[in-house]
Every structure is written in C-alpha cells, then in structure tokens.
C-alpha positions in Angstrom: 0.0 0.0 0.0 1.2 3.4 -0.9 0.8 6.4 1.4 2.4 9.4 -0.3 6.2 8.6 -0.6 6.1 5.6 1.7 5.5 2.0 0.8 3.5 0.2 3.6 3.7 -3.6 3.9 0.4 -5.5 3.4 -1.5 -6.2 5.4 -1.4 -2.6 6.9 -2.3 -3.0 10.6 -5.2 -1.1 12.3 -3.6 0.7 15.2 -5.2 1.4 18.6 -4.3 4.8 20.2 -0.9 4.9 18.5 2.0 6.8 19.6 4.9 7.7 17.3 8.5 7.8 18.8 11.0 9.2 16.4 14.7 9.8 16.2 16.8 11.9 13.7 20.2 11.1 12.4 22.8 12.2 12.2 22.6 15.6 13.7 20.7 14.9 17.0 21.7 11.2 17.3 25.2 11.6 19.0 26.3 8.7 20.9 23.6 6.9 18.8 21.3 7.9 21.7 18.0 7.9 19.6 19.0 4.8 17.7 19.8 2.8 20.8 16.8 3.9 22.6 14.3 3.0 19.8 16.1 -0.3 19.3 15.7 -1.3 23.0 11.9 -0.6 22.8 11.4 -2.3 19.5 13.2 -5.4 20.8 11.0 -5.4 23.9 7.8 -5.1 22.0 8.8 -7.3 19.1 8.4 -4.6 16.5 8.3 -5.3 12.8 9.0 -3.0 9.8 5.7 -1.7 8.5 7.1 0.8 5.7 9.9 2.7 4.2 10.4 5.4 1.5 9.6 4.0 -2.0 12.4 6.1 -3.6 14.9 7.3 -0.9 17.2 8.6 -3.5 14.7 11.4 -4.1 15.5 12.8 -0.6 19.1 11.5 0.2 22.5 12.0 -1.4 24.0 8.6 -1.6 27.5 10.0 -1.6 26.8 11.2 1.9 24.6 8.3 3.2 26.4 5.4 1.7 24.7 2.3 0.4 26.0 -1.0 1.9 26.9 -4.4 0.7 26.0 -7.1 3.3 26.5 -11.0 3.4 23.2 -12.4 4.5 22.9 -16.3 4.6 25.9 -16.5 2.4 24.3 -14.1 -0.2 25.5 -10.6 -1.1 22.7 -8.1 -0.3 22.8 -4.5 -1.5 20.9 -2.0 0.7 20.4 1.7 0.5 19.9 4.3 3.3 16.1 4.9 4.1 13.7 6.3 6.4 12.2 3.1 8.1 9.1 2.8 10.2 8.4 -0.1 12.6 5.1 -1.0 14.4 4.6 -2.8 17.6 1.6 -3.6 19.7 2.0 -3.3 23.6 -0.1 -6.2 25.2 0.3 -4.8 28.5 -1.4 -1.4 27.7 -3.3 -2.2 24.6 -1.5 0.6 22.6 0.2 0.6 19.4 3.5 2.3 18.6 5.2 3.5 15.5 9.0 3.8 15.7 10.5 6.2 13.1 14.2 6.2 12.1 14.3 9.6 10.3 17.1 10.8 8.4 18.1 14.4 7.6 17.0 15.0 3.9 19.5 16.5 1.3 16.7 17.5 -1.1 13.0 18.2 -1.1 12.9 18.6 2.6 9.4 20.1 2.8 7.9 17.2 0.7 9.9 14.7 2.9 8.3 16.2 6.1 4.8 16.2 4.5 5.3 12.6 3.6 6.0 11.7 7.2 3.0 13.7 8.4 0.8 11.9 5.9 1.8 8.6 7.6 1.1 9.9 11.0 -2.3 11.1 9.9 -3.0 7.9 8.1 -2.6 5.9 11.2 -4.3 8.4 13.4 -1.3 8.9 15.7 -2.2 10.5 19.0 1.2 11.7 20.1 4.5 12.6 18.2 7.6 12.1 20.5 11.2 12.7 19.2 14.2 11.6 21.3 17.9 12.2 20.7 21.2 13.3 22.1 23.4 16.5 21.8 26.9 17.3 23.1 27.1 19.9 25.8 29.4 21.4 28.5 28.5 18.8 31.1 30.6 16.3 33.1 30.3 12.6 32.9 30.6 12.3 36.6 27.1 13.8 37.3 23.7 12.5 36.3 23.0 13.1 32.7 20.9 16.2 32.1 17.6 15.5 29.9 15.6 18.5 28.6 12.4 18.3 26.9 8.7 18.9 26.9 5.9 16.5 27.9 2.3 16.5 29.0 1.6 17.2 32.7 0.5 13.7 33.2 3.8 12.5 31.8 5.8 14.9 33.8 4.2 13.6 37.0 5.0 10.0 36.0 8.7 10.9 35.2 9.1 12.4 38.7 11.5 15.1 37.9 13.7 13.1 35.5 13.2 15.8 32.8 14.1 19.5 33.0 11.2 21.0 31.0 12.0 24.5 29.5 10.6 27.1 27.3 12.7 26.9 24.2 14.1 30.3 23.3 16.6 29.3 20.7 16.5 31.3 17.5 18.7 30.3 14.5 19.5 27.5 12.0 17.7 24.2 12.7 16.7 20.9 11.0 13.9 20.9 8.3 12.6 17.8 10.1 11.3 20.1 12.8 8.6 20.7 10.3 7.1 17.4 11.2 6.4 18.6 14.7 4.9 21.9 13.3 2.6 19.8 10.9 1.6 17.6 13.8 0.7 20.6 15.9 -1.4 22.0 13.0 -3.2 18.5 12.9 -3.7 18.8 16.7 -1.5 15.9 17.4 0.4 16.7 20.7 4.2 16.7 20.4 6.8 15.8 23.0 10.6 15.6 23.0 13.5 14.3 25.0 17.2 15.5 24.5 20.0 13.9 26.5 22.9 16.3 27.1 26.2 14.4 26.7 29.7 15.2 27.7 31.4 17.0 24.8 34.9 15.8 25.6 34.0 12.1 25.3 32.0 11.6 22.1 31.4 7.8 22.4 30.2 6.0 19.3 27.6 4.5 21.4 26.8 6.1 24.7 24.8 3.5 26.6 24.5 5.6 29.7 22.7 8.2 27.7 20.5 5.7 26.0 19.6 4.2 29.5 18.5 7.6 30.7 16.2 8.2 27.7 14.8 4.7 28.0 14.2 5.2 31.7 12.1 8.4 31.0 10.3 6.9 28.1 9.4 3.9 30.3 7.9 6.3 32.8 6.1 8.2 30.3 4.5 5.2 28.5 4.4 2.7 31.2 7.1 0.3 29.9 9.0 -1.9 32.4 11.6 0.2 34.3 14.1 -2.7 33.9 14.4 -1.8 30.1 16.7 1.1 31.3 19.9 -1.1 32.0 22.7 1.3 33.1 25.3 -1.3 33.7 26.9 -1.1 30.2 27.0 2.8 30.4 28.5 2.6 33.8 31.3 0.4 32.5 31.9 3.0 29.7 32.2 5.9 32.1 34.4 3.9 34.4 36.8 3.4 31.4 36.7 7.2 30.8 37.6 7.7 34.4 40.7 5.6 33.9 41.6 7.2 30.6 41.7 10.8 32.0 43.2 9.8 35.4 46.8 11.0 34.3 45.5 13.9 32.1 45.7 17.0 34.2 44.2 19.2 31.5 41.1 17.1 31.1 40.8 16.5 34.8 40.9 20.3 35.3 38.1 20.7 32.6 36.0 18.1 34.3 36.4 19.8 37.7 35.2 23.1 36.1 32.3 21.4 34.5 31.3 19.7 37.8 31.5 23.1 39.5 29.2 24.6 36.9 26.8 21.7 37.0 26.6 21.7 40.8 26.2 25.5 41.1 23.8 26.0 38.1 22.5 22.8 36.3 21.7 20.8 39.4 19.2 23.5 40.4 16.0 22.6 38.7 14.9 26.2 38.3 18.2 27.1 36.5 18.0 23.9 34.4 14.5 24.9 33.1 16.0 28.2 32.1 18.8 26.7 30.2 18.5 27.9 26.7 19.1 25.3 24.0 17.7 23.7 20.9 17.8 20.2 19.6 20.6 21.1 17.3 22.4 23.5 19.5 24.6 22.8 22.6 25.0 25.2 25.4 27.4 28.1 24.4 31.0 27.5 25.4 33.6 30.1 26.0 36.1 30.4 23.2 38.9 29.1 25.3 36.9 26.0 26.4 35.6 25.4 22.9 39.3 25.6 21.5 40.4 23.1 24.2 37.6 20.7 23.5 38.6 20.7 19.9 42.1 19.9 20.7 41.1 17.0 23.1 38.5 15.4 21.0 39.2 16.6 17.3 36.4 17.6 15.0 36.0 14.4 12.9 32.6 14.5 11.2 30.5 11.6 12.4 30.1 9.1 9.5 26.5 7.9 9.2 27.1 4.7 7.2 25.0 2.1 9.3 21.7 1.2 7.9 19.1 0.1 10.4 17.4 -3.1 9.4 
C-alpha cells in the first residue's frame, strides 16, 4: 500500500491509540542515543517493519549516506539508506507504537516532512515524540541532564527526571522540525527528550545516555523500568575515568564542568531556564571550545550504518 512517498507492507495493521516515537540522524543522534533507545523498545515489544520510503534517492544524497553491501545467509545483499518505520503492539497497555528512524534529507525537505506527516495522519497517531542526544558542556561524573517537553501527566510520572523548559533558541535548525509543526497543525500533541552528553567524550555508542532516555520513556508510556539497563553505560564511564586519570588538562576541565553543574545545572529552576535547541549545545567560552577541539578533534560523524 502506498501512502504518499512511503510503501507500507500489506496487510497494513489497524492501530489502537498509536504513539509515534522518532529519532533523527545524524545531527541529534550523537552517541547513537536515539537509535539505541528505539532499538531497545523495539526489541522489547517485538516490533516489525511496516514501511519505508519508496524512492529514498529522491531525498538522500548517496555520496553522503552510503549504500551498503552485506552478506546475509551467504548471499550478497545491497541496501540503500532509508527512512524506516516499525510497528509494535504493547499487550500490557493495549496501545500501538510506531518507531520512526528518520534521516536528515538533502533535497525536497518540505515534501519529505509532509510525507512523514501523511503517515502519522493515516494511522491516527495521538502523540509524536522525538528523542535524541546532543553534546554539551556537562561532566560525565554527574547524572546526565535531559531536557524536553511533555504533558503534565507524563511529567508527574517521570518524577522530575526531565528538565522542562521554554525553548528560546533562534537560528538554524533541521527541516525535520517541520514534522512537529505539521503535527501541531493537525492537533497531534508533540513531546521531546534530549540527553545532554559530555562533549569531551564523544562515544560512538553512549549506553548511559540511552539508558537515561529509555528510563524516561518507560515512565511516560508505562514500559517496564528494567528496560533502562545502566550497567553497560556505567562500565563505559568507568573506562573514561581511567583514561583521564593522568591527564591533568582534562581532569581540570571536568572539575570546572562539575563546579558549573553543581552550582547551576543541578538547580531545577536554573536547568529549566537553560536555553538550548535540539541542534545546538549550550554556548561554550572560546577558550573551552578550543580546548575541546584539541582534546576530541572535530572528525565528522560518519553515518554509514543502515538500520534493518
């Protein structure tokens, strides 16, 4: 079945009170926070692919998102990057979920966003929630800060795990934000979660950040809290402790970030006033910004993995 730009697999399921949870790569998927979080929920619910773009090359530049050659059951399989939608039914709550693995388009951005909006409308989605991660001037030695927006009921369930704030950012952003704008026009509530990750670490997969997002999603949508397994992330961060033990410059940086976190960010009122956007980290001083560049480098994240 064709819905706009998307091919949906037959038979197309009829959904009950569906919620769409989306991530956007690569810009706000640092540490693969969005990818990891959705994958955890999909495995828990036994999600299956329900649709993907019929012609992804219309929207994506395949010299930037590279096609892949895989060996599957001894056979070479060619795959192209795509925007993929999975569906799952939660027997515990009787609710359906759509998991959207969205990519930043390189062309026809408005048409791309309208195509996603059509799918949301077709399934009668009742909430559009986007999750992800961004780098920020925060230490790995403190609880990860998560900012976002949610309903009053969800905020009560989350018990202060999220710092809700009024977004005051003005400037360049992702065209995919248009999906949320279209959802609002169609009277679909929109929510968001953004994990703020230590900029000096830049792990390929930040499992502590993913556990934090899953913990909050579990509270919001009544998933088992056990899905948020922090052990792997804890081991990662312990390795970082060992790596910086003899680096006085990095230890000094972490000390300054800890001081700022304890003095400003740990205060809920100040955290709510933190001005940031899903594509912009907290502003760094020029000296700290230069130091972080020297410590971490500025290699552009290569987005070559194709979620299957």
